[in-house]
mmCIF file of the N, C-alpha and C atoms, coordinates in Angstrom:
data_MODEL
# 
_entry.id   MODEL 
# 
loop_
_atom_site.group_PDB 
_atom_site.id 
_atom_site.type_symbol 
_atom_site.label_atom_id 
_atom_site.label_alt_id 
_atom_site.label_comp_id 
_atom_site.label_asym_id 
_atom_site.label_entity_id 
_atom_site.label_seq_id 
_atom_site.pdbx_PDB_ins_code 
_atom_site.Cartn_x 
_atom_site.Cartn_y 
_atom_site.Cartn_z 
_atom_site.occupancy 
_atom_site.B_iso_or_equiv 
_atom_site.pdbx_formal_charge 
_atom_site.auth_seq_id 
_atom_site.auth_comp_id 
_atom_site.auth_asym_id 
_atom_site.auth_atom_id 
_atom_site.pdbx_PDB_model_num 
ATOM 1   N N  . MET A 1 1  ? 112.735 -23.993 -23.832 1.00 0.00 ? 1  MET A N  1 
ATOM 2   C CA . MET A 1 1  ? 111.491 -24.268 -24.582 1.00 0.00 ? 1  MET A CA 1 
ATOM 3   C C  . MET A 1 1  ? 110.917 -25.692 -23.938 1.00 0.00 ? 1  MET A C  1 
ATOM 4   N N  . SER A 1 2  ? 109.658 -25.716 -24.023 1.00 0.00 ? 2  SER A N  1 
ATOM 5   C CA . SER A 1 2  ? 108.860 -26.776 -23.437 1.00 0.00 ? 2  SER A CA 1 
ATOM 6   C C  . SER A 1 2  ? 108.821 -27.893 -24.484 1.00 0.00 ? 2  SER A C  1 
ATOM 7   N N  . LYS A 1 3  ? 108.717 -29.144 -24.122 1.00 0.00 ? 3  LYS A N  1 
ATOM 8   C CA . LYS A 1 3  ? 108.483 -30.235 -24.987 1.00 0.00 ? 3  LYS A CA 1 
ATOM 9   C C  . LYS A 1 3  ? 107.017 -30.246 -25.479 1.00 0.00 ? 3  LYS A C  1 
ATOM 10  N N  . HIS A 1 4  ? 106.303 -29.785 -24.542 1.00 0.00 ? 4  HIS A N  1 
ATOM 11  C CA . HIS A 1 4  ? 104.712 -29.811 -24.802 1.00 0.00 ? 4  HIS A CA 1 
ATOM 12  C C  . HIS A 1 4  ? 104.123 -28.600 -25.339 1.00 0.00 ? 4  HIS A C  1 
ATOM 13  N N  . PRO A 1 5  ? 103.177 -28.535 -25.964 1.00 0.00 ? 5  PRO A N  1 
ATOM 14  C CA . PRO A 1 5  ? 102.508 -27.455 -26.465 1.00 0.00 ? 5  PRO A CA 1 
ATOM 15  C C  . PRO A 1 5  ? 101.993 -26.582 -25.346 1.00 0.00 ? 5  PRO A C  1 
ATOM 16  N N  . ILE A 1 6  ? 102.095 -25.405 -25.558 1.00 0.00 ? 6  ILE A N  1 
ATOM 17  C CA . ILE A 1 6  ? 101.485 -24.365 -24.506 1.00 0.00 ? 6  ILE A CA 1 
ATOM 18  C C  . ILE A 1 6  ? 100.003 -24.127 -24.981 1.00 0.00 ? 6  ILE A C  1 
ATOM 19  N N  . GLU A 1 7  ? 98.992  -24.379 -24.137 1.00 0.00 ? 7  GLU A N  1 
ATOM 20  C CA . GLU A 1 7  ? 97.706  -24.192 -24.312 1.00 0.00 ? 7  GLU A CA 1 
ATOM 21  C C  . GLU A 1 7  ? 97.292  -22.689 -23.935 1.00 0.00 ? 7  GLU A C  1 
ATOM 22  N N  . SER A 1 8  ? 96.467  -22.173 -24.760 1.00 0.00 ? 8  SER A N  1 
ATOM 23  C CA . SER A 1 8  ? 96.076  -20.605 -24.431 1.00 0.00 ? 8  SER A CA 1 
ATOM 24  C C  . SER A 1 8  ? 94.810  -20.518 -24.964 1.00 0.00 ? 8  SER A C  1 
ATOM 25  N N  . THR A 1 9  ? 93.867  -19.612 -24.070 1.00 0.00 ? 9  THR A N  1 
ATOM 26  C CA . THR A 1 9  ? 92.719  -19.281 -24.555 1.00 0.00 ? 9  THR A CA 1 
ATOM 27  C C  . THR A 1 9  ? 92.634  -17.931 -25.303 1.00 0.00 ? 9  THR A C  1 
ATOM 28  N N  . GLU A 1 10 ? 93.830  -17.436 -25.447 1.00 0.00 ? 10 GLU A N  1 
ATOM 29  C CA . GLU A 1 10 ? 93.960  -16.139 -26.230 1.00 0.00 ? 10 GLU A CA 1 
ATOM 30  C C  . GLU A 1 10 ? 94.291  -16.579 -27.543 1.00 0.00 ? 10 GLU A C  1 
ATOM 31  N N  . GLU A 1 11 ? 93.883  -15.671 -28.565 1.00 0.00 ? 11 GLU A N  1 
ATOM 32  C CA . GLU A 1 11 ? 94.030  -15.942 -29.938 1.00 0.00 ? 11 GLU A CA 1 
ATOM 33  C C  . GLU A 1 11 ? 95.463  -15.656 -30.487 1.00 0.00 ? 11 GLU A C  1 
ATOM 34  N N  . ILE A 1 12 ? 95.976  -14.618 -29.742 1.00 0.00 ? 12 ILE A N  1 
ATOM 35  C CA . ILE A 1 12 ? 97.422  -14.315 -30.126 1.00 0.00 ? 12 ILE A CA 1 
ATOM 36  C C  . ILE A 1 12 ? 98.303  -14.441 -28.893 1.00 0.00 ? 12 ILE A C  1 
ATOM 37  N N  . VAL A 1 13 ? 99.476  -15.125 -28.972 1.00 0.00 ? 13 VAL A N  1 
ATOM 38  C CA . VAL A 1 13 ? 100.373 -15.284 -28.025 1.00 0.00 ? 13 VAL A CA 1 
ATOM 39  C C  . VAL A 1 13 ? 101.816 -14.814 -28.399 1.00 0.00 ? 13 VAL A C  1 
ATOM 40  N N  . SER A 1 14 ? 102.605 -14.443 -27.288 1.00 0.00 ? 14 SER A N  1 
ATOM 41  C CA . SER A 1 14 ? 103.836 -13.954 -27.590 1.00 0.00 ? 14 SER A CA 1 
ATOM 42  C C  . SER A 1 14 ? 104.993 -14.944 -27.064 1.00 0.00 ? 14 SER A C  1 
ATOM 43  N N  . CYS A 1 15 ? 106.095 -14.901 -27.686 1.00 0.00 ? 15 CYS A N  1 
ATOM 44  C CA . CYS A 1 15 ? 107.192 -15.825 -27.356 1.00 0.00 ? 15 CYS A CA 1 
ATOM 45  C C  . CYS A 1 15 ? 108.513 -14.990 -27.512 1.00 0.00 ? 15 CYS A C  1 
ATOM 46  N N  . SER A 1 16 ? 109.320 -15.128 -26.597 1.00 0.00 ? 16 SER A N  1 
ATOM 47  C CA . SER A 1 16 ? 110.685 -14.574 -26.567 1.00 0.00 ? 16 SER A CA 1 
ATOM 48  C C  . SER A 1 16 ? 111.813 -15.585 -26.049 1.00 0.00 ? 16 SER A C  1 
ATOM 49  N N  . ASP A 1 17 ? 111.267 -16.864 -25.788 1.00 0.00 ? 17 ASP A N  1 
ATOM 50  C CA . ASP A 1 17 ? 112.178 -17.831 -25.102 1.00 0.00 ? 17 ASP A CA 1 
ATOM 51  C C  . ASP A 1 17 ? 112.916 -17.233 -24.036 1.00 0.00 ? 17 ASP A C  1 
ATOM 52  N N  . HIS A 1 18 ? 112.287 -16.451 -23.114 1.00 0.00 ? 18 HIS A N  1 
ATOM 53  C CA . HIS A 1 18 ? 112.751 -15.775 -21.991 1.00 0.00 ? 18 HIS A CA 1 
ATOM 54  C C  . HIS A 1 18 ? 113.989 -14.892 -22.361 1.00 0.00 ? 18 HIS A C  1 
ATOM 55  N N  . GLY A 1 19 ? 113.894 -14.290 -23.497 1.00 0.00 ? 19 GLY A N  1 
ATOM 56  C CA . GLY A 1 19 ? 114.913 -13.262 -23.791 1.00 0.00 ? 19 GLY A CA 1 
ATOM 57  C C  . GLY A 1 19 ? 115.945 -13.896 -24.648 1.00 0.00 ? 19 GLY A C  1 
ATOM 58  N N  . GLY A 1 20 ? 115.685 -15.250 -25.149 1.00 0.00 ? 20 GLY A N  1 
ATOM 59  C CA . GLY A 1 20 ? 116.568 -15.876 -26.015 1.00 0.00 ? 20 GLY A CA 1 
ATOM 60  C C  . GLY A 1 20 ? 116.594 -15.502 -27.442 1.00 0.00 ? 20 GLY A C  1 
ATOM 61  N N  . HIS A 1 21 ? 115.418 -14.840 -27.804 1.00 0.00 ? 21 HIS A N  1 
ATOM 62  C CA . HIS A 1 21 ? 115.334 -14.315 -29.224 1.00 0.00 ? 21 HIS A CA 1 
ATOM 63  C C  . HIS A 1 21 ? 114.473 -13.089 -29.231 1.00 0.00 ? 21 HIS A C  1 
ATOM 64  N N  . PRO A 1 22 ? 114.299 -12.490 -30.317 1.00 0.00 ? 22 PRO A N  1 
ATOM 65  C CA . PRO A 1 22 ? 113.370 -11.337 -30.288 1.00 0.00 ? 22 PRO A CA 1 
ATOM 66  C C  . PRO A 1 22 ? 111.951 -11.558 -29.974 1.00 0.00 ? 22 PRO A C  1 
ATOM 67  N N  . LEU A 1 23 ? 111.149 -10.760 -29.407 1.00 0.00 ? 23 LEU A N  1 
ATOM 68  C CA . LEU A 1 23 ? 109.858 -10.976 -28.977 1.00 0.00 ? 23 LEU A CA 1 
ATOM 69  C C  . LEU A 1 23 ? 108.944 -11.016 -30.248 1.00 0.00 ? 23 LEU A C  1 
ATOM 70  N N  . ILE A 1 24 ? 108.136 -12.031 -30.445 1.00 0.00 ? 24 ILE A N  1 
ATOM 71  C CA . ILE A 1 24 ? 107.200 -12.092 -31.544 1.00 0.00 ? 24 ILE A CA 1 
ATOM 72  C C  . ILE A 1 24 ? 105.914 -12.500 -31.035 1.00 0.00 ? 24 ILE A C  1 
ATOM 73  N N  . TYR A 1 25 ? 104.818 -12.221 -31.808 1.00 0.00 ? 25 TYR A N  1 
ATOM 74  C CA . TYR A 1 25 ? 103.534 -12.525 -31.537 1.00 0.00 ? 25 TYR A CA 1 
ATOM 75  C C  . TYR A 1 25 ? 103.111 -13.434 -32.591 1.00 0.00 ? 25 TYR A C  1 
ATOM 76  N N  . ILE A 1 26 ? 102.310 -14.432 -32.192 1.00 0.00 ? 26 ILE A N  1 
ATOM 77  C CA . ILE A 1 26 ? 101.800 -15.620 -33.054 1.00 0.00 ? 26 ILE A CA 1 
ATOM 78  C C  . ILE A 1 26 ? 100.210 -15.763 -32.937 1.00 0.00 ? 26 ILE A C  1 
ATOM 79  N N  . ASN A 1 27 ? 99.579  -15.662 -34.148 1.00 0.00 ? 27 ASN A N  1 
ATOM 80  C CA . ASN A 1 27 ? 98.127  -15.888 -34.106 1.00 0.00 ? 27 ASN A CA 1 
ATOM 81  C C  . ASN A 1 27 ? 97.864  -17.372 -34.160 1.00 0.00 ? 27 ASN A C  1 
ATOM 82  N N  . ILE A 1 28 ? 97.320  -17.981 -33.140 1.00 0.00 ? 28 ILE A N  1 
ATOM 83  C CA . ILE A 1 28 ? 96.832  -19.335 -33.085 1.00 0.00 ? 28 ILE A CA 1 
ATOM 84  C C  . ILE A 1 28 ? 95.540  -19.734 -33.194 1.00 0.00 ? 28 ILE A C  1 
ATOM 85  N N  . LYS A 1 29 ? 94.710  -18.734 -33.425 1.00 0.00 ? 29 LYS A N  1 
ATOM 86  C CA . LYS A 1 29 ? 93.196  -19.059 -33.712 1.00 0.00 ? 29 LYS A CA 1 
ATOM 87  C C  . LYS A 1 29 ? 92.876  -20.087 -34.625 1.00 0.00 ? 29 LYS A C  1 
ATOM 88  N N  . LYS A 1 30 ? 93.632  -20.232 -35.832 1.00 0.00 ? 30 LYS A N  1 
ATOM 89  C CA . LYS A 1 30 ? 93.289  -21.161 -36.651 1.00 0.00 ? 30 LYS A CA 1 
ATOM 90  C C  . LYS A 1 30 ? 94.014  -22.482 -36.549 1.00 0.00 ? 30 LYS A C  1 
ATOM 91  N N  . GLY A 1 31 ? 94.669  -22.806 -35.336 1.00 0.00 ? 31 GLY A N  1 
ATOM 92  C CA . GLY A 1 31 ? 95.321  -24.068 -34.998 1.00 0.00 ? 31 GLY A CA 1 
ATOM 93  C C  . GLY A 1 31 ? 96.640  -23.838 -34.448 1.00 0.00 ? 31 GLY A C  1 
ATOM 94  N N  . ASP A 1 32 ? 97.324  -25.152 -34.272 1.00 0.00 ? 32 ASP A N  1 
ATOM 95  C CA . ASP A 1 32 ? 98.640  -25.130 -33.613 1.00 0.00 ? 32 ASP A CA 1 
ATOM 96  C C  . ASP A 1 32 ? 99.615  -24.306 -34.496 1.00 0.00 ? 32 ASP A C  1 
ATOM 97  N N  . LYS A 1 33 ? 100.426 -23.534 -33.872 1.00 0.00 ? 33 LYS A N  1 
ATOM 98  C CA . LYS A 1 33 ? 101.579 -22.871 -34.514 1.00 0.00 ? 33 LYS A CA 1 
ATOM 99  C C  . LYS A 1 33 ? 102.809 -23.100 -33.656 1.00 0.00 ? 33 LYS A C  1 
ATOM 100 N N  . ALA A 1 34 ? 103.976 -22.841 -34.253 1.00 0.00 ? 34 ALA A N  1 
ATOM 101 C CA . ALA A 1 34 ? 105.206 -22.953 -33.502 1.00 0.00 ? 34 ALA A CA 1 
ATOM 102 C C  . ALA A 1 34 ? 106.039 -21.714 -33.835 1.00 0.00 ? 34 ALA A C  1 
ATOM 103 N N  . CYS A 1 35 ? 106.877 -21.270 -32.737 1.00 0.00 ? 35 CYS A N  1 
ATOM 104 C CA . CYS A 1 35 ? 107.507 -20.147 -32.926 1.00 0.00 ? 35 CYS A CA 1 
ATOM 105 C C  . CYS A 1 35 ? 108.648 -20.231 -33.962 1.00 0.00 ? 35 CYS A C  1 
ATOM 106 N N  . GLN A 1 36 ? 108.863 -19.347 -34.834 1.00 0.00 ? 36 GLN A N  1 
ATOM 107 C CA . GLN A 1 36 ? 109.847 -19.485 -35.878 1.00 0.00 ? 36 GLN A CA 1 
ATOM 108 C C  . GLN A 1 36 ? 111.308 -19.508 -35.423 1.00 0.00 ? 36 GLN A C  1 
ATOM 109 N N  . TYR A 1 37 ? 111.460 -19.001 -34.182 1.00 0.00 ? 37 TYR A N  1 
ATOM 110 C CA . TYR A 1 37 ? 112.949 -18.963 -33.705 1.00 0.00 ? 37 TYR A CA 1 
ATOM 111 C C  . TYR A 1 37 ? 113.245 -20.202 -32.776 1.00 0.00 ? 37 TYR A C  1 
ATOM 112 N N  . CYS A 1 38 ? 112.370 -20.544 -31.864 1.00 0.00 ? 38 CYS A N  1 
ATOM 113 C CA . CYS A 1 38 ? 112.853 -21.588 -30.849 1.00 0.00 ? 38 CYS A CA 1 
ATOM 114 C C  . CYS A 1 38 ? 111.990 -22.936 -31.063 1.00 0.00 ? 38 CYS A C  1 
ATOM 115 N N  . GLY A 1 39 ? 110.833 -22.778 -31.859 1.00 0.00 ? 39 GLY A N  1 
ATOM 116 C CA . GLY A 1 39 ? 110.044 -24.086 -32.200 1.00 0.00 ? 39 GLY A CA 1 
ATOM 117 C C  . GLY A 1 39 ? 109.012 -24.316 -31.128 1.00 0.00 ? 39 GLY A C  1 
ATOM 118 N N  . GLN A 1 40 ? 108.817 -23.554 -30.076 1.00 0.00 ? 40 GLN A N  1 
ATOM 119 C CA . GLN A 1 40 ? 107.968 -23.783 -29.108 1.00 0.00 ? 40 GLN A CA 1 
ATOM 120 C C  . GLN A 1 40 ? 106.484 -23.841 -29.764 1.00 0.00 ? 40 GLN A C  1 
ATOM 121 N N  . ARG A 1 41 ? 105.680 -24.847 -29.453 1.00 0.00 ? 41 ARG A N  1 
ATOM 122 C CA . ARG A 1 41 ? 104.440 -24.996 -30.092 1.00 0.00 ? 41 ARG A CA 1 
ATOM 123 C C  . ARG A 1 41 ? 103.337 -24.369 -29.024 1.00 0.00 ? 41 ARG A C  1 
ATOM 124 N N  . PHE A 1 42 ? 102.391 -23.708 -29.670 1.00 0.00 ? 42 PHE A N  1 
ATOM 125 C CA . PHE A 1 42 ? 101.180 -23.147 -28.947 1.00 0.00 ? 42 PHE A CA 1 
ATOM 126 C C  . PHE A 1 42 ? 99.869  -23.664 -29.635 1.00 0.00 ? 42 PHE A C  1 
ATOM 127 N N  . THR A 1 43 ? 98.889  -23.972 -28.690 1.00 0.00 ? 43 THR A N  1 
ATOM 128 C CA . THR A 1 43 ? 97.621  -24.537 -29.304 1.00 0.00 ? 43 THR A CA 1 
ATOM 129 C C  . THR A 1 43 ? 96.446  -23.553 -28.514 1.00 0.00 ? 43 THR A C  1 
ATOM 130 N N  . PHE A 1 44 ? 95.616  -23.398 -29.464 1.00 0.00 ? 44 PHE A N  1 
ATOM 131 C CA . PHE A 1 44 ? 94.388  -22.547 -29.068 1.00 0.00 ? 44 PHE A CA 1 
ATOM 132 C C  . PHE A 1 44 ? 93.361  -23.439 -28.506 1.00 0.00 ? 44 PHE A C  1 
ATOM 133 N N  . ILE A 1 45 ? 92.759  -22.980 -27.346 1.00 0.00 ? 45 ILE A N  1 
ATOM 134 C CA . ILE A 1 45 ? 91.645  -23.812 -26.747 1.00 0.00 ? 45 ILE A CA 1 
ATOM 135 C C  . ILE A 1 45 ? 90.680  -22.903 -26.449 1.00 0.00 ? 45 ILE A C  1 
ATOM 136 N N  . THR A 1 46 ? 89.499  -23.313 -26.398 1.00 0.00 ? 46 THR A N  1 
ATOM 137 C CA . THR A 1 46 ? 88.427  -22.428 -26.295 1.00 0.00 ? 46 THR A CA 1 
ATOM 138 C C  . THR A 1 46 ? 88.114  -21.950 -24.860 1.00 0.00 ? 46 THR A C  1 
ATOM 139 N N  . GLU A 1 47 ? 88.531  -22.956 -23.812 1.00 0.00 ? 47 GLU A N  1 
ATOM 140 C CA . GLU A 1 47 ? 88.425  -22.681 -22.489 1.00 0.00 ? 47 GLU A CA 1 
ATOM 141 C C  . GLU A 1 47 ? 89.242  -23.729 -21.783 1.00 0.00 ? 47 GLU A C  1 
ATOM 142 N N  . LYS A 1 48 ? 89.802  -23.245 -20.474 1.00 0.00 ? 48 LYS A N  1 
ATOM 143 C CA . LYS A 1 48 ? 90.541  -24.158 -19.819 1.00 0.00 ? 48 LYS A CA 1 
ATOM 144 C C  . LYS A 1 48 ? 89.628  -25.060 -18.929 1.00 0.00 ? 48 LYS A C  1 
ATOM 145 N N  . PRO A 1 49 ? 89.941  -26.361 -18.811 1.00 0.00 ? 49 PRO A N  1 
ATOM 146 C CA . PRO A 1 49 ? 89.347  -27.294 -17.940 1.00 0.00 ? 49 PRO A CA 1 
ATOM 147 C C  . PRO A 1 49 ? 89.432  -27.058 -16.487 1.00 0.00 ? 49 PRO A C  1 
ATOM 148 N N  . ASP A 1 50 ? 88.338  -27.242 -15.796 1.00 0.00 ? 50 ASP A N  1 
ATOM 149 C CA . ASP A 1 50 ? 88.477  -26.819 -14.497 1.00 0.00 ? 50 ASP A CA 1 
ATOM 150 C C  . ASP A 1 50 ? 89.422  -27.845 -13.804 1.00 0.00 ? 50 ASP A C  1 
ATOM 151 N N  . SER A 1 51 ? 90.321  -27.499 -12.874 1.00 0.00 ? 51 SER A N  1 
ATOM 152 C CA . SER A 1 51 ? 91.091  -28.183 -12.213 1.00 0.00 ? 51 SER A CA 1 
ATOM 153 C C  . SER A 1 51 ? 90.611  -28.780 -11.031 1.00 0.00 ? 51 SER A C  1 
ATOM 154 N N  . GLN A 1 52 ? 89.494  -28.285 -10.518 1.00 0.00 ? 52 GLN A N  1 
ATOM 155 C CA . GLN A 1 52 ? 88.839  -28.789 -9.251  1.00 0.00 ? 52 GLN A CA 1 
ATOM 156 C C  . GLN A 1 52 ? 87.389  -29.232 -9.658  1.00 0.00 ? 52 GLN A C  1 
ATOM 157 N N  . THR A 1 53 ? 87.018  -30.421 -9.014  1.00 0.00 ? 53 THR A N  1 
ATOM 158 C CA . THR A 1 53 ? 85.759  -30.924 -9.293  1.00 0.00 ? 53 THR A CA 1 
ATOM 159 C C  . THR A 1 53 ? 85.116  -30.872 -7.912  1.00 0.00 ? 53 THR A C  1 
ATOM 160 N N  . SER A 1 54 ? 83.766  -30.512 -7.993  1.00 0.00 ? 54 SER A N  1 
ATOM 161 C CA . SER A 1 54 ? 82.974  -30.458 -6.824  1.00 0.00 ? 54 SER A CA 1 
ATOM 162 C C  . SER A 1 54 ? 82.046  -31.871 -6.821  1.00 0.00 ? 54 SER A C  1 
ATOM 163 N N  . ASP A 1 55 ? 81.707  -32.397 -5.727  1.00 0.00 ? 55 ASP A N  1 
ATOM 164 C CA . ASP A 1 55 ? 80.879  -33.596 -5.547  1.00 0.00 ? 55 ASP A CA 1 
ATOM 165 C C  . ASP A 1 55 ? 79.444  -33.264 -4.946  1.00 0.00 ? 55 ASP A C  1 
# 
């Protein structure tokens, strides 16, 4: 499990902690949510920021 929230542009994410617990789906559209098994946090974002900038 990551110490930082995982950002996603998808409204529904899945978590299984790499097979450490049953696969579940989490709706994160209405804000941050955590996995009920491992506690991994997920954050909904509208779009990913560009990693490259042009001059």
